[in-house]
Backbone as a printed PyTorch tensor [residue, N CA C, xyz], in Angstrom:
tensor([[[ 56.2520, -23.8130, -51.8520],
         [ 56.6710, -24.1650, -53.1880],
         [ 56.6540, -22.9620, -54.1220]],

        [[ 56.1590, -21.8550, -53.6220],
         [ 56.0240, -20.6450, -54.4090],
         [ 57.3520, -20.2060, -55.0460]],

        [[ 58.4550, -20.3460, -54.3340],
         [ 59.7220, -19.8160, -54.8040],
         [ 60.6330, -20.8060, -55.5030]],

        [[ 60.2020, -22.0470, -55.6330],
         [ 61.0830, -23.0560, -56.2200],
         [ 61.4430, -22.7260, -57.6590]],

        [[ 60.4900, -22.2210, -58.4160],
         [ 60.7730, -21.8280, -59.7960],
         [ 61.8140, -20.7140, -59.8250]],

        [[ 61.6840, -19.7640, -58.9300],
         [ 62.6550, -18.6670, -58.8710],
         [ 64.0480, -19.1990, -58.5410]],

        [[ 64.1280, -20.1250, -57.6080],
         [ 65.4180, -20.7170, -57.2530],
         [ 66.0450, -21.3930, -58.4620]],

        [[ 65.2570, -22.1830, -59.1670],
         [ 65.7760, -22.8900, -60.3360],
         [ 66.2790, -21.9300, -61.4040]],

        [[ 65.4560, -20.9640, -61.7470],
         [ 65.8270, -20.0340, -62.8170],
         [ 67.0270, -19.1860, -62.4000]],

        [[ 66.9870, -18.6310, -61.2130],
         [ 68.0640, -17.7480, -60.7610],
         [ 69.3790, -18.4840, -60.5680]],

        [[ 69.3280, -19.6390, -59.9210],
         [ 70.5810, -20.3260, -59.6310],
         [ 71.1720, -21.0020, -60.8650]],

        [[ 70.3430, -21.5690, -61.7440],
         [ 70.9110, -22.1250, -62.9830],
         [ 71.5310, -21.0030, -63.7980]],

        [[ 70.8670, -19.8500, -63.8050],
         [ 71.4270, -18.6970, -64.5100],
         [ 72.7320, -18.2180, -63.8970]],

        [[ 72.7320, -18.0780, -62.5780],
         [ 73.9400, -17.6070, -61.8920],
         [ 75.1000, -18.5850, -62.0870]],

        [[ 74.8460, -19.8720, -61.8930],
         [ 75.9210, -20.8580, -62.0270],
         [ 76.4380, -20.9360, -63.4630]],

        [[ 75.5580, -20.7870, -64.4290],
         [ 75.9990, -20.7920, -65.8320],
         [ 76.9130, -19.6080, -66.1220]],

        [[ 76.4970, -18.4320, -65.6730],
         [ 77.3260, -17.2420, -65.8800],
         [ 78.6450, -17.3110, -65.1270]],

        [[ 78.5920, -17.7810, -63.8850],
         [ 79.8120, -17.9110, -63.0900],
         [ 80.7780, -18.9340, -63.6890]],

        [[ 80.2190, -19.9660, -64.3290],
         [ 81.0700, -20.9950, -64.9350],
         [ 81.9920, -20.3830, -65.9700]],

        [[ 81.4550, -19.5600, -66.8260],
         [ 82.2970, -18.9730, -67.8680],
         [ 83.1140, -17.7960, -67.3480]],

        [[ 82.5770, -17.0600, -66.3960],
         [ 83.3140, -15.9170, -65.8700],
         [ 84.5250, -16.3510, -65.0410]],

        [[ 84.3560, -17.3340, -64.1760],
         [ 85.4260, -17.7090, -63.2470],
         [ 86.2640, -18.8980, -63.7040]],

        [[ 85.6410, -19.8770, -64.3090],
         [ 86.3340, -21.0780, -64.7810],
         [ 87.0990, -21.8150, -63.6860]],

        [[ 86.6410, -21.6810, -62.4680],
         [ 87.2580, -22.3490, -61.3320],
         [ 86.1470, -22.9850, -60.5090]],

        [[ 86.1030, -24.3220, -60.4420],
         [ 84.9780, -24.9720, -59.7700],
         [ 84.8260, -24.5940, -58.2940]],

        [[ 85.9220, -24.3520, -57.5970],
         [ 85.8370, -23.9400, -56.1920],
         [ 85.1860, -22.5830, -56.0330]],

        [[ 85.5730, -21.6280, -56.8760],
         [ 84.9650, -20.2940, -56.8280],
         [ 83.4990, -20.3520, -57.2360]],

        [[ 83.2030, -21.1270, -58.2670],
         [ 81.8270, -21.2370, -58.7530],
         [ 80.9470, -21.8520, -57.6630]],

        [[ 81.4240, -22.9330, -57.0420],
         [ 80.6580, -23.6100, -55.9970],
         [ 80.4380, -22.6970, -54.7960]],

        [[ 81.4740, -21.9790, -54.3990],
         [ 81.3670, -21.0850, -53.2410],
         [ 80.4030, -19.9380, -53.5250]],

        [[ 80.5410, -19.3240, -54.6960],
         [ 79.6290, -18.2400, -55.0680],
         [ 78.2000, -18.7660, -55.1810]],

        [[ 78.0370, -19.9620, -55.7320],
         [ 76.7110, -20.5690, -55.8400],
         [ 76.1160, -20.8850, -54.4790]],

        [[ 76.9450, -21.3600, -53.5680],
         [ 76.4890, -21.6750, -52.2150],
         [ 76.0070, -20.4140, -51.4910]],

        [[ 76.7740, -19.3510, -51.5830],
         [ 76.3990, -18.0900, -50.9310],
         [ 75.1290, -17.5260, -51.5620]],

        [[ 75.0780, -17.5230, -52.8920],
         [ 73.8950, -17.0350, -53.6110],
         [ 72.6730, -17.8800, -53.2520]],

        [[ 72.8540, -19.2010, -53.2500],
         [ 71.7550, -20.1020, -52.9350],
         [ 71.2610, -19.9590, -51.5060]],

        [[ 72.1880, -19.7700, -50.5680],
         [ 71.7920, -19.5880, -49.1650],
         [ 70.9750, -18.3030, -49.0040]],

        [[ 71.4170, -17.2360, -49.6380],
         [ 70.6690, -15.9690, -49.5720],
         [ 69.2860, -16.1390, -50.1970]],

        [[ 69.2350, -16.8850, -51.3000],
         [ 67.9660, -17.1310, -51.9730],
         [ 67.0180, -17.9300, -51.0720]],

        [[ 67.5390, -18.9570, -50.4170],
         [ 66.7090, -19.7770, -49.5200],
         [ 66.1260, -18.9430, -48.3890]],

        [[ 66.9580, -18.1200, -47.7860],
         [ 66.4800, -17.2740, -46.6920],
         [ 65.4410, -16.2630, -47.1780]],

        [[ 65.7060, -15.6780, -48.3230],
         [ 64.7810, -14.7010, -48.8880],
         [ 63.4410, -15.3380, -49.2310]],

        [[ 63.4800, -16.4890, -49.8820],
         [ 62.2400, -17.1370, -50.2890],
         [ 61.4740, -17.7030, -49.1000]],

        [[ 62.1790, -18.1410, -48.0710],
         [ 61.5010, -18.6070, -46.8590],
         [ 60.7560, -17.4620, -46.1800]],

        [[ 61.4130, -16.3210, -46.0870],
         [ 60.7490, -15.1770, -45.4530],
         [ 59.5850, -14.6730, -46.3030]],

        [[ 59.7300, -14.7340, -47.6160],
         [ 58.6340, -14.3500, -48.5110],
         [ 57.4470, -15.2930, -48.3360]],

        [[ 57.7260, -16.5830, -48.2270],
         [ 56.6660, -17.5750, -48.0170],
         [ 55.9600, -17.3390, -46.6890]],

        [[ 56.7350, -17.0260, -45.6530],
         [ 56.1600, -16.7330, -44.3420],
         [ 55.1920, -15.5610, -44.4340]],

        [[ 55.6640, -14.4570, -45.0280],
         [ 54.8230, -13.2560, -45.1210],
         [ 53.5900, -13.4830, -45.9790]],

        [[ 53.7620, -14.1610, -47.1160],
         [ 52.6260, -14.4110, -48.0010],
         [ 51.5760, -15.2830, -47.3240]],

        [[ 52.0180, -16.3310, -46.6480],
         [ 51.0930, -17.2310, -45.9720],
         [ 50.3950, -16.5280, -44.8110]],

        [[ 51.1380, -15.7090, -44.0990],
         [ 50.5640, -14.9770, -42.9650],
         [ 49.4810, -14.0100, -43.4410]],

        [[ 49.7290, -13.3220, -44.5370],
         [ 48.7750, -12.3210, -45.0110],
         [ 47.6080, -12.9300, -45.7830]],

        [[ 47.7580, -14.1710, -46.2350],
         [ 46.6410, -14.8560, -46.8920],
         [ 45.5890, -15.2700, -45.8760]],

        [[ 46.0410, -15.4680, -44.6490],
         [ 45.1180, -15.9070, -43.6120],
         [ 44.7230, -17.3540, -43.8190]],

        [[ 43.5990, -17.7230, -43.3240],
         [ 43.1300, -19.0930, -43.4960],
         [ 43.7640, -20.0340, -42.5060]],

        [[ 43.7310, -21.3140, -42.8500],
         [ 44.2000, -22.3460, -41.9310],
         [ 45.6620, -22.7240, -42.1120]],

        [[ 46.3590, -22.1060, -43.0520],
         [ 47.7710, -22.4180, -43.2760],
         [ 48.6370, -21.7780, -42.1950]],

        [[ 49.7230, -22.4530, -41.8550],
         [ 50.6280, -21.9780, -40.8080],
         [ 51.8630, -21.3400, -41.4520]],

        [[ 52.0870, -20.0500, -41.2450],
         [ 53.1970, -19.3420, -41.8840],
         [ 54.5730, -19.9270, -41.5740]],

        [[ 54.8130, -20.2990, -40.3210],
         [ 56.1290, -20.8470, -39.9590],
         [ 56.3570, -22.1730, -40.6670]],

        [[ 55.3610, -23.0210, -40.6570],
         [ 55.4720, -24.3220, -41.3230],
         [ 55.6970, -24.1260, -42.8310]],

        [[ 54.9660, -23.1980, -43.4300],
         [ 55.1250, -22.9220, -44.8660],
         [ 56.5330, -22.4170, -45.1670]],

        [[ 57.0500, -21.5610, -44.2900],
         [ 58.4020, -21.0310, -44.4740],
         [ 59.4500, -22.1380, -44.3580]],

        [[ 59.2610, -23.0310, -43.4170],
         [ 60.2010, -24.1490, -43.2350],
         [ 60.1730, -25.0680, -44.4510]],

        [[ 58.9760, -25.4100, -44.9240],
         [ 58.8650, -26.2680, -46.1120],
         [ 59.5100, -25.6000, -47.3260]],

        [[ 59.2420, -24.3300, -47.5060],
         [ 59.8230, -23.6050, -48.6440],
         [ 61.3430, -23.5560, -48.5270]],

        [[ 61.8310, -23.2660, -47.3210],
         [ 63.2760, -23.2130, -47.1110],
         [ 63.9430, -24.5520, -47.3770]],

        [[ 63.3410, -25.6280, -46.8930],
         [ 63.9170, -26.9630, -47.1020],
         [ 63.8870, -27.3620, -48.5760]],

        [[ 62.7780, -27.1100, -49.2500],
         [ 62.6770, -27.4420, -50.6770],
         [ 63.7240, -26.6720, -51.4770]],

        [[ 63.8960, -25.4010, -51.1470],
         [ 64.8830, -24.5930, -51.8540],
         [ 66.3070, -24.9900, -51.4890]],

        [[ 66.5420, -25.3480, -50.2380],
         [ 67.8720, -25.7840, -49.8090],
         [ 68.2760, -27.0790, -50.5200]],

        [[ 67.3470, -27.9980, -50.6230],
         [ 67.6170, -29.2530, -51.3420],
         [ 67.9210, -28.9560, -52.8060]],

        [[ 67.1440, -28.0780, -53.4000],
         [ 67.3570, -27.7090, -54.8070],
         [ 68.7120, -27.0470, -55.0030]],

        [[ 69.0570, -26.1080, -54.1460],
         [ 70.3530, -25.4260, -54.2380],
         [ 71.4890, -26.4400, -54.1130]],

        [[ 71.3830, -27.3310, -53.1400],
         [ 72.4230, -28.3480, -52.9400],
         [ 72.5720, -29.2380, -54.1700]],

        [[ 71.4580, -29.6550, -54.7290],
         [ 71.4460, -30.5180, -55.9050],
         [ 72.0860, -29.8140, -57.1060]],

        [[ 71.8550, -28.5060, -57.2260],
         [ 72.4040, -27.7600, -58.3650],
         [ 73.9020, -27.4950, -58.2260]],

        [[ 74.3760, -27.1680, -57.0300],
         [ 75.7970, -26.8270, -56.8950],
         [ 76.6910, -28.0410, -56.6600]],

        [[ 76.0990, -29.1700, -56.3030],
         [ 76.8600, -30.3810, -55.9920],
         [ 77.9120, -30.7440, -57.0410]],

        [[ 77.6100, -30.7140, -58.3370],
         [ 78.6360, -31.0950, -59.3210],
         [ 79.8960, -30.2320, -59.2640]],

        [[ 79.7650, -28.9720, -58.8910],
         [ 80.9290, -28.0880, -58.8340],
         [ 81.8500, -28.4340, -57.6630]],

        [[ 81.3040, -29.0120, -56.6240],
         [ 82.1270, -29.4780, -55.5150],
         [ 82.7690, -30.8280, -55.8240]],

        [[ 82.1560, -31.5730, -56.7040],
         [ 82.5770, -32.9410, -56.9740],
         [ 83.6000, -33.0640, -58.1060]],

        [[ 83.4800, -32.2330, -59.1350],
         [ 84.3130, -32.3770, -60.3300],
         [ 85.1610, -31.1320, -60.5880]],

        [[ 86.3370, -31.3480, -61.1400],
         [ 87.2410, -30.2510, -61.5140],
         [ 86.9020, -29.6750, -62.8920]],

        [[ 86.2880, -30.4680, -63.7320],
         [ 85.9610, -30.0240, -65.0940],
         [ 84.6840, -29.1940, -65.0580]],

        [[ 84.8250, -27.8970, -65.3650],
         [ 83.6950, -26.9870, -65.2030],
         [ 82.5580, -27.2660, -66.1780]],

        [[ 82.8810, -27.6980, -67.3880],
         [ 81.8090, -27.9400, -68.3540],
         [ 81.0510, -29.2240, -68.0430]],

        [[ 81.7100, -30.1900, -67.4490],
         [ 81.0240, -31.3820, -66.9550],
         [ 80.0830, -30.9800, -65.8220]],

        [[ 80.5880, -30.1570, -64.9080],
         [ 79.7590, -29.6790, -63.7960],
         [ 78.5650, -28.8790, -64.3090]],

        [[ 78.7990, -28.0430, -65.3050],
         [ 77.7160, -27.2520, -65.8970],
         [ 76.6500, -28.1700, -66.4910]],

        [[ 77.0720, -29.1620, -67.2510],
         [ 76.1260, -30.1010, -67.8470],
         [ 75.3410, -30.8720, -66.8030]],

        [[ 76.0220, -31.3310, -65.7650],
         [ 75.3460, -32.0610, -64.6910],
         [ 74.3920, -31.1500, -63.9220]],

        [[ 74.8050, -29.9130, -63.6950],
         [ 73.9340, -28.9660, -63.0020],
         [ 72.6620, -28.7400, -63.8160]],

        [[ 72.8060, -28.5630, -65.1280],
         [ 71.6230, -28.3560, -65.9710],
         [ 70.7470, -29.6150, -65.9930]],

        [[ 71.3790, -30.7840, -66.0220],
         [ 70.6240, -32.0330, -65.9320],
         [ 69.8770, -32.1430, -64.6130]],

        [[ 70.5430, -31.7590, -63.5250],
         [ 69.8920, -31.7670, -62.2080],
         [ 68.7100, -30.7960, -62.1840]],

        [[ 68.8760, -29.6410, -62.8290],
         [ 67.7800, -28.6670, -62.8940],
         [ 66.5760, -29.2670, -63.6220]],

        [[ 66.8320, -29.9890, -64.7080],
         [ 65.7400, -30.6170, -65.4580],
         [ 65.0320, -31.6580, -64.5850]],

        [[ 65.7940, -32.4110, -63.8150],
         [ 65.1950, -33.4080, -62.9040],
         [ 64.2920, -32.7240, -61.8800]],

        [[ 64.7740, -31.6420, -61.2770],
         [ 63.9730, -30.9250, -60.2790],
         [ 62.7280, -30.3300, -60.9350]],

        [[ 62.8850, -29.7690, -62.1290],
         [ 61.7370, -29.2090, -62.8430],
         [ 60.6870, -30.2890, -63.0970]],

        [[ 61.1420, -31.4660, -63.4970],
         [ 60.2040, -32.5580, -63.7570],
         [ 59.4650, -32.9630, -62.4720]],

        [[ 60.2100, -33.1670, -61.3970],
         [ 59.6020, -33.5860, -60.1240],
         [ 58.6070, -32.5280, -59.6380]],

        [[ 59.0170, -31.2740, -59.6810],
         [ 58.1600, -30.1760, -59.2410],
         [ 56.8770, -30.1310, -60.0730]],

        [[ 57.0150, -30.2210, -61.3890],
         [ 55.8410, -30.1380, -62.2540],
         [ 54.9740, -31.3910, -62.1870]],

        [[ 55.5710, -32.5220, -61.8960],
         [ 54.7900, -33.7380, -61.6920],
         [ 53.8750, -33.5550, -60.4790]],

        [[ 54.4600, -33.0470, -59.4040],
         [ 53.6880, -32.7840, -58.1850],
         [ 52.5580, -31.7860, -58.4610]],

        [[ 52.8850, -30.6790, -59.1290],
         [ 51.8940, -29.6410, -59.4120],
         [ 50.7940, -30.1710, -60.3300]],

        [[ 51.1770, -30.9480, -61.3500],
         [ 50.1720, -31.4560, -62.2910],
         [ 49.1710, -32.3840, -61.5980]],

        [[ 49.6380, -33.1420, -60.6190],
         [ 48.7180, -34.0060, -59.8690],
         [ 47.8550, -33.1700, -58.9270]],

        [[ 48.4820, -32.2450, -58.2130],
         [ 47.7490, -31.4260, -57.2470],
         [ 46.6950, -30.5470, -57.9130]],

        [[ 46.9990, -30.0440, -59.1210],
         [ 46.0740, -29.1390, -59.8100],
         [ 45.3600, -29.7920, -60.9870]],

        [[ 45.6090, -31.0920, -61.1730],
         [ 45.0030, -31.8310, -62.2780],
         [ 45.2190, -31.0960, -63.6150]],

        [[ 46.4900, -30.7760, -63.8730],
         [ 46.8360, -30.0530, -65.1010],
         [ 47.8480, -30.8530, -65.9120]],

        [[ 48.1860, -30.3390, -67.0800],
         [ 49.0840, -31.0300, -67.9980],
         [ 50.5390, -30.9670, -67.5290]],

        [[ 51.1340, -32.1180, -67.2960],
         [ 52.5410, -32.1870, -66.9080],
         [ 53.4290, -31.7180, -68.0500]],

        [[ 53.1810, -32.2140, -69.2430],
         [ 54.0340, -31.9190, -70.3920],
         [ 54.1290, -30.4210, -70.6600]],

        [[ 53.0100, -29.7300, -70.6820],
         [ 52.9980, -28.2860, -70.9690],
         [ 53.7650, -27.5030, -69.9020]],

        [[ 53.4710, -27.7830, -68.6470],
         [ 54.1410, -27.0670, -67.5490],
         [ 55.6350, -27.3580, -67.5300]],

        [[ 55.9820, -28.6360, -67.6970],
         [ 57.3850, -29.0360, -67.6800],
         [ 58.1580, -28.3620, -68.8130]],

        [[ 57.6400, -28.4360, -70.0270],
         [ 58.3400, -27.8460, -71.1740],
         [ 58.4980, -26.3350, -71.0270]],

        [[ 57.4610, -25.6910, -70.5390],
         [ 57.5190, -24.2360, -70.3520],
         [ 58.5950, -23.8520, -69.3340]],

        [[ 58.5920, -24.5190, -68.1900],
         [ 59.5540, -24.1980, -67.1340],
         [ 60.9770, -24.5720, -67.5500]],

        [[ 61.1360, -25.7140, -68.2210],
         [ 62.4610, -26.1270, -68.6810],
         [ 62.9960, -25.1490, -69.7210]],

        [[ 62.1490, -24.7180, -70.6430],
         [ 62.5700, -23.7660, -71.6730],
         [ 63.0060, -22.4410, -71.0520]],

        [[ 62.2510, -21.9670, -70.0880],
         [ 62.6010, -20.7100, -69.4220],
         [ 63.9330, -20.8540, -68.6850]],

        [[ 64.0780, -21.9120, -67.8980],
         [ 65.3060, -22.1080, -67.1240],
         [ 66.5350, -22.2490, -68.0240]],

        [[ 66.4210, -23.0400, -69.0760],
         [ 67.5600, -23.2420, -69.9780],
         [ 67.8710, -21.9970, -70.7990]],

        [[ 66.8410, -21.2320, -71.1470],
         [ 67.0700, -19.9760, -71.8810],
         [ 67.8220, -18.9700, -71.0170]],

        [[ 67.4060, -18.8450, -69.7710],
         [ 68.0980, -17.9290, -68.8460],
         [ 69.5370, -18.3920, -68.6350]],

        [[ 69.7370, -19.6990, -68.4830],
         [ 71.0950, -20.2270, -68.3060],
         [ 71.9590, -19.9060, -69.5180]],

        [[ 71.4000, -20.0240, -70.7070],
         [ 72.1480, -19.7090, -71.9300],
         [ 72.5050, -18.2230, -71.9860]],

        [[ 71.5440, -17.3720, -71.6710],
         [ 71.8050, -15.9230, -71.6820],
         [ 72.8850, -15.5430, -70.6690]],

        [[ 72.8070, -16.0880, -69.4780],
         [ 73.7920, -15.7200, -68.4610],
         [ 75.1560, -16.3590, -68.7310]],

        [[ 75.1790, -17.4510, -69.4430],
         [ 76.4460, -18.0220, -69.8900],
         [ 77.1420, -16.9990, -70.7780]],

        [[ 76.3770, -16.3860, -71.6780],
         [ 76.9170, -15.3260, -72.5330],
         [ 77.3290, -14.1060, -71.7360]],

        [[ 76.5470, -13.7480, -70.7330],
         [ 76.9030, -12.6080, -69.8790],
         [ 78.2020, -12.9020, -69.1370]],

        [[ 78.3710, -14.1380, -68.6790],
         [ 79.6220, -14.5370, -68.0220],
         [ 80.8110, -14.3880, -68.9500]],

        [[ 80.6250, -14.7730, -70.2050],
         [ 81.6900, -14.6240, -71.2010],
         [ 82.0400, -13.1460, -71.3990]],

        [[ 81.0090, -12.3100, -71.5460],
         [ 81.2420, -10.8730, -71.7300],
         [ 81.9060, -10.2540, -70.4980]],

        [[ 81.4670, -10.6300, -69.3170],
         [ 82.0580, -10.1000, -68.0820],
         [ 83.5300, -10.4750, -68.0000]],

        [[ 83.8280, -11.7140, -68.3380],
         [ 85.2190, -12.1770, -68.3150],
         [ 86.0710, -11.3760, -69.2860]],

        [[ 85.5410, -11.1360, -70.4750],
         [ 86.2780, -10.3990, -71.5000],
         [ 86.3950,  -8.9190, -71.1620]],

        [[ 85.3050,  -8.2940, -70.7460],
         [ 85.3040,  -6.8560, -70.4680],
         [ 86.1210,  -6.4700, -69.2390]],

        [[ 86.0310,  -7.2980, -68.1990],
         [ 86.6990,  -6.9750, -66.9440],
         [ 88.0250,  -7.7260, -66.7650]],

        [[ 88.4280,  -8.4490, -67.7870],
         [ 89.6960,  -9.1860, -67.7810],
         [ 89.8490, -10.0550, -66.5270]],

        [[ 88.8070, -10.8330, -66.2590],
         [ 88.8010, -11.7050, -65.0970],
         [ 89.6850, -12.9180, -65.3840]],

        [[ 90.6600, -13.1100, -64.5420],
         [ 91.5600, -14.2730, -64.6550],
         [ 91.7080, -14.8920, -63.2790]],

        [[ 90.9970, -15.9640, -63.0720],
         [ 91.0560, -16.6540, -61.7700],
         [ 91.6040, -18.0390, -61.9900]]])
């Protein structure tokens, strides 16, 4: 679960920026799928190495598989609207809504496991993810304007 926050922040940011830069749901979905797949593989290998070097009774392969599956489900949930709808802003809104759902579920689990405040963790993670998405949306706009991207 170590990398789930990174997946959420990075992919919501990437998809937001790609939405304004490309304005084509097929290109956005494909770029998101490739980015998400690379992220899943990277985070799985990171989880494997971290668990292996921590020692103890945890199994590195099992941890890597769990991390990979959790991230794969998250990536699929985030890019799904771009495969389903032609309207990019509808897809963007649904993707951000899906991100909020994943953030809530993740923080609910963590708050129970660590006996901590759900509200504080959820609001913090949601604010970070949505702020990054907003910034990269602007970067997508600038990239489109500066590089004259017309797809």
